[in-house]
C-alpha positions in Angstrom: 196.0 -16.6 96.1 194.7 -19.2 94.0 192.7 -18.6 91.4 189.0 -19.9 91.1 189.6 -22.2 88.4 192.7 -24.0 90.5 190.0 -23.9 93.6 186.7 -24.9 91.7 188.9 -28.0 90.3 189.8 -29.1 93.6 186.1 -29.0 94.7 185.0 -31.0 92.1 187.8 -33.5 92.5 186.6 -34.2 96.5 183.0 -34.4 95.2 183.9 -37.4 93.1 183.5 -41.1 94.3 185.1 -42.0 97.5 187.4 -44.8 95.5 188.6 -41.6 93.5 188.9 -39.5 96.5 191.2 -42.0 98.4 193.7 -42.3 95.6 193.9 -38.5 95.4 194.2 -38.1 99.4 196.0 -40.9 100.8 195.3 -41.9 104.2 198.5 -41.8 106.7 197.4 -42.9 110.4 199.5 -43.6 113.1 199.3 -47.0 115.0 198.3 -44.9 117.9 195.1 -43.7 116.3 194.3 -47.4 115.2 194.4 -48.7 118.5 192.0 -45.5 119.5 189.4 -46.7 117.1 188.4 -49.8 118.4 188.0 -48.6 121.7 185.2 -46.1 120.9 182.6 -48.4 121.6 183.6 -49.1 125.3 184.0 -45.6 126.1 180.7 -44.1 125.6 179.2 -41.1 127.6 175.7 -41.7 128.0 174.2 -38.7 130.1 175.9 -39.3 133.1 179.0 -38.0 135.0 182.1 -39.1 132.6 184.7 -38.5 135.4 185.9 -35.3 133.8 186.8 -32.9 137.1 184.2 -30.2 136.3 183.7 -30.9 133.1 181.8 -27.8 131.5 183.5 -25.2 133.3 187.2 -26.6 132.7 186.7 -27.7 129.2 185.0 -24.2 127.6 188.7 -22.7 128.2 190.2 -25.8 126.6 188.3 -26.3 123.3 185.8 -24.9 120.9 183.0 -23.6 123.1 180.0 -25.0 120.6 181.5 -28.7 121.3 180.7 -28.2 124.9 177.0 -27.1 123.9 176.6 -30.2 121.7 178.2 -32.3 124.4 175.8 -30.9 126.9 173.0 -31.4 124.7 173.9 -35.0 124.1 174.2 -35.4 128.0 170.7 -34.3 128.3 168.9 -36.4 125.9 171.2 -39.6 127.1 172.7 -40.3 123.5 176.0 -42.1 123.7 179.2 -40.5 122.5 182.8 -40.4 122.5 184.3 -37.2 123.0 187.7 -36.8 120.9 189.4 -35.2 123.9 192.7 -33.1 124.1 194.8 -36.1 124.5 193.6 -38.0 121.4 193.9 -34.4 119.2 197.6 -34.6 120.0 197.5 -38.0 118.8 195.8 -36.9 115.6 198.0 -33.7 115.0 200.7 -36.4 114.2 198.9 -37.2 111.2 197.9 -35.5 107.9 193.9 -35.9 108.5 192.2 -32.8 110.6 190.5 -34.6 113.4 186.9 -34.6 114.0 185.0 -33.7 117.3 182.7 -36.6 118.2 181.8 -40.2 117.7 177.9 -40.5 118.0 175.6 -43.5 118.5 172.0 -42.0 117.6 169.0 -43.5 119.1 168.0 -44.8 116.1 171.4 -47.1 115.4 174.5 -46.6 113.8 177.6 -44.9 114.3 178.3 -41.4 113.3 181.9 -39.3 113.3 180.5 -35.9 114.0 182.5 -32.3 113.1 180.9 -29.4 115.1 180.3 -26.0 113.3 179.3 -23.0 115.5 177.6 -20.3 114.0 175.5 -17.1 115.4 172.0 -16.9 114.3 171.1 -13.2 113.9 167.4 -13.3 112.4 164.0 -13.1 113.7 162.5 -16.3 112.9 163.5 -19.8 112.1 160.5 -20.2 109.8 161.9 -21.3 106.2 165.4 -21.9 107.9 166.4 -18.7 106.5 170.1 -16.9 107.2 171.6 -19.9 108.5 175.1 -20.0 107.9 176.2 -23.4 106.7 180.1 -22.7 105.3 183.1 -25.2 106.2 186.7 -25.4 104.9 188.0 -27.4 102.0 189.9 -29.2 104.6 186.9 -30.3 106.8 185.3 -32.0 103.9 188.4 -33.8 102.9 189.1 -35.3 106.5 185.7 -36.5 107.0 185.9 -38.2 103.5 189.0 -39.9 105.0 187.8 -41.0 108.3 184.4 -42.4 106.7 186.9 -44.6 104.9 189.0 -45.6 107.9 186.1 -46.7 110.2 184.2 -49.6 109.9 181.3 -49.9 107.0 178.2 -48.1 107.9 179.7 -45.2 109.8 178.5 -41.9 108.5 180.3 -38.5 108.6 178.1 -35.4 109.5 178.6 -31.6 110.1 176.8 -30.9 112.9 175.8 -27.0 112.9 175.5 -25.5 116.5 173.4 -22.2 115.8 173.7 -19.5 118.9 170.6 -17.2 119.0 171.9 -14.0 119.3 168.4 -12.2 119.5 166.2 -11.5 122.5 162.8 -12.4 120.9 163.0 -15.0 118.2 160.3 -17.1 116.6 161.7 -20.5 116.7 158.8 -22.5 114.4 158.9 -25.4 116.5 162.7 -26.0 116.5 164.3 -27.3 119.9 166.2 -24.7 122.0 168.6 -25.9 124.4 170.1 -23.3 127.0 173.3 -23.6 128.0 175.2 -21.2 130.3 172.6 -18.6 130.0 173.0 -18.9 125.9 170.3 -20.4 123.7 171.2 -22.3 120.8 169.7 -25.0 118.3 171.3 -27.7 116.2 171.1 -28.8 112.4 172.9 -31.9 111.1 174.0 -32.3 107.5 175.6 -35.7 106.0 178.8 -35.6 104.5 177.5 -37.3 101.6 174.8 -34.5 100.8 177.2 -31.8 101.4 179.7 -33.0 99.4 177.7 -33.4 96.4 176.1 -30.1 96.4 178.6 -27.7 98.0 179.8 -24.4 96.1 182.7 -22.3 96.5 182.4 -19.7 99.1 186.0 -18.1 99.2 188.7 -19.6 97.1 190.9 -17.3 99.1 190.2 -19.2 102.6 189.0 -22.4 100.8 186.0 -22.5 102.3 182.7 -24.0 100.6 178.8 -23.6 101.6 175.7 -25.1 100.6 173.1 -23.2 98.6 170.2 -22.2 101.1 167.6 -24.6 99.1 170.1 -27.5 99.4 170.6 -26.6 103.1 166.7 -26.6 103.6 166.5 -30.0 101.5 169.1 -31.7 103.6 169.5 -30.3 106.9 167.9 -32.2 109.9 167.3 -30.8 113.1 169.5 -31.9 115.7 166.7 -33.9 118.0 165.2 -36.2 114.9 168.8 -37.0 113.6 170.4 -38.0 117.0 167.4 -39.0 119.3 164.8 -40.4 116.8 163.9 -44.1 118.1 163.6 -47.0 116.0 160.2 -49.0 115.5 161.9 -51.5 118.0 162.5 -48.8 120.6 159.1 -47.4 120.4 157.4 -50.8 121.2 159.3 -51.4 124.4 
């Protein structure tokens, strides 16, 4: 097992500037991936049938169920996105960089690389954003750092935390709740830049990191505000 000192050094390394991180973590990307990236904008889903056969039922068995929840929510909101499907994941597997889950085009503009993390919420109230687990792996952070550098300038990487509500009677404090297959969920997004700057070691053994509760409350943005907020121009239209 790695010592805390060794692990803490790794954390400080990846919270340095992106230029330094690039030297420490070399990027190795196959030609096949680079062919995929420019196609992203032409293959957006936008709340309509994207041609996948029995989409939600089939994919729930093939990938992380929380990704399906997030995709269902994007469909409902009419937010454009590109899922990294199973075929693309096999391409990514030939490289050293862990794949992400979605390329999303928020209504307010820009392009976002989204890594979805599913967590359960066992509390009674969302007031004060208490008891919200927000840990990720060190590999998740390193990979998103590299993907930001691969994509065009202005692309942002974010962690999307999808929380499943386990209690029957929960005070949501105004937070939007999304129902999917008889379960209830809510979403928060945290930018990679904010996460990597303030993350702390959670488990040296499992190489996981997390945000202190105060920092999560400061930087986490509710899903609908992050992905569906309109620009001033949109509002005028």
